[in-house]
C-alpha positions in Angstrom: -16.4 28.2 -5.0 -14.0 26.1 -7.0 -11.3 26.5 -4.2 -13.8 24.8 -1.8 -14.3 21.9 -4.0 -10.7 21.4 -4.5 -10.2 21.6 -0.8 -12.6 19.3 -0.1 -11.6 16.6 -2.5 -8.0 17.0 -1.3 -9.1 16.6 2.4 -11.1 13.5 1.5 -8.0 12.0 -0.3 -5.7 13.0 2.6 -8.1 11.3 5.2 -8.7 8.4 3.1 -4.9 8.0 2.3 -4.1 8.3 6.3 -6.8 5.7 7.0 -5.1 3.4 4.8 -1.8 3.9 6.0 -3.2 3.5 9.6 -4.8 0.1 8.4 -1.5 -0.9 7.0 0.3 -0.1 10.3 -2.3 -1.9 12.4 -1.9 -4.9 10.1 2.0 -5.0 10.6 1.5 -4.9 14.2 -1.4 -7.2 14.8 -1.4 -9.8 12.2 0.3 -13.1 13.2 3.0 -14.1 10.8 5.2 -12.6 8.2 3.2 -13.4 5.2 -0.2 -11.9 6.4 1.7 -8.6 7.7 3.5 -8.2 4.2 0.1 -8.6 2.6 -1.3 -5.9 4.7 1.6 -3.7 4.2 1.8 -4.0 0.6 -1.9 -3.6 -0.4 -3.1 -1.1 2.1 0.2 0.8 2.0 0.1 1.2 -1.7 -3.4 2.5 -1.7 -2.6 4.9 1.2 0.6 6.4 -0.5 -1.2 6.7 -3.7 -4.1 8.8 -2.3 -1.7 10.9 -0.5 0.3 11.5 -3.6 -3.1 12.4 -5.5 -3.9 14.8 -2.7 -0.3 16.4 -3.1 -0.8 16.7 -6.9 -4.1 18.1 -6.7 -3.3 20.7 -4.2 -0.3 21.9 -6.0 -2.5 23.1 -8.7 0.2 22.4 -11.3 -0.2 19.9 -14.2 3.5 18.9 -14.0 3.3 18.1 -10.1 0.1 16.1 -10.6 1.8 14.1 -13.5 4.5 13.4 -11.3 2.4 12.3 -8.3 0.6 10.0 -11.1 3.7 8.7 -12.1 4.7 7.9 -8.5 1.5 6.1 -7.9 1.8 3.9 -11.0 5.4 3.2 -9.7 3.8 2.1 -6.3 1.2 0.1 -8.0 4.0 -1.7 -10.2 6.6 -2.3 -7.7 5.1 -2.9 -4.1 3.1 -6.0 -4.8 6.0 -7.4 -6.6 8.5 -6.7 -4.0 6.3 -8.1 -1.3 5.9 -11.4 -3.4 9.7 -11.8 -3.8 10.3 -11.1 -0.1 7.5 -13.7 0.9 9.1 -16.0 -1.4 12.7 -15.5 -0.1 11.6 -15.8 3.5 9.7 -19.3 2.4 12.8 -20.6 0.9 14.9 -19.7 3.7 12.6 -21.8 6.0 10.0 -19.3 7.4 6.8 -21.5 7.7 3.4 -20.4 8.0 1.5 -20.4 11.3 -0.9 -23.5 11.9 -4.1 -21.4 11.2 -3.0 -21.1 7.7 -5.1 -23.6 5.4 -2.9 -23.9 2.4 0.8 -23.4 1.3 1.1 -23.2 -2.4 4.8 -22.9 -2.3 5.5 -26.0 -0.3 7.4 -28.5 -2.5 5.5 -31.7 -2.9 
């Protein structure tokens, strides 16, 4: 009975992680400018990767593997948004401007 519960939890995590990864990929393809694409990739990609890592850790059945998957998720949470922010800031400094539908540019020097 417990094997079925673990299988269901892992299946839900895998499907959710794959859905978030799909949303991130669609965001990269469909969004209009660099900044919104990076936002989609960093947010949805981080959640999708984390859910997939949790699923792998639970499916393994070993505490050591689960701890490593948890550490990997924490690493994603700490690094992906910071990296996206730094890349967006570098793009802005090199002259890549926002598209006209964007309402506000907080990095614009006044």
